[in-house]
N, C-alpha and C positions, 0 to 999 in steps of 0.2 A: 134333191141331191144331199140334204142334211142327214138323211137317214141311211145313206150308203156306207157299207163296210169296206175298210182298206184291208181286210185279211187277205183277199186274193193277191194284191200288190206286195203285202209283206211276205206271203208265202212265196211268191215268185222271186222276190229279192233274196230271201234265205236260201232258195234253191240255186240261184245263180252264184251267190258267195260261197256256198258249199262246194259247187263245182269248181269254182275259180281256185279256191284253197286246196282242193284234192287233186287238181290236175297235176302239179309238180310232183306230188307223192306217187301218183299212178304213172308218171313218166319215168321216174328214177327206178321203180321196181318192176316195170314191164319188161317181159322177157324178150330181148332183141339182141342182135349181134354188136358187140362194142365197135365203135367206130375206130378205135386206136389200135385194133389188132388187124393183121393181114397175113396172108399165107405166103405171098411171094416176098423175095427179098428186096431191100431198099435199093433204089437206083443209085449210081456213082455220084450224081449231084445232090441227092438227099443226104448221102453219107458226108459229102465234103461240107454242106451246110451245117448239118448238125445242130448243135444248141446255139449257133450263132445266126440263126435265120432272120430275126428281127432285133438283134441287139446293135445299138450303135448307128442306126440309120440316120444318115445327114441328108437324104434327098427329100426332104419335107419342105414345102413352102416354094417361093419363087426361086428360079435359077439366077443368081447374081452374075453369072459369066455372060448371059445373053441378054440384050435388050428386049424388054417386053413389047 
């Protein structure tokens, strides 16, 4: 075991690290349809919510009005 080389393990780790760091770049520049565009118009509820979708939400945690 003393004469065994670690070159295959080092090569595998380098390949894995390269793939891991390259994936976000590939994902950003891959040609695909953007998720935020759509052909149909917004629904009435979506227009009503607008920018206030998640602003000021107070329904997080336990309900103080009802006993648990």
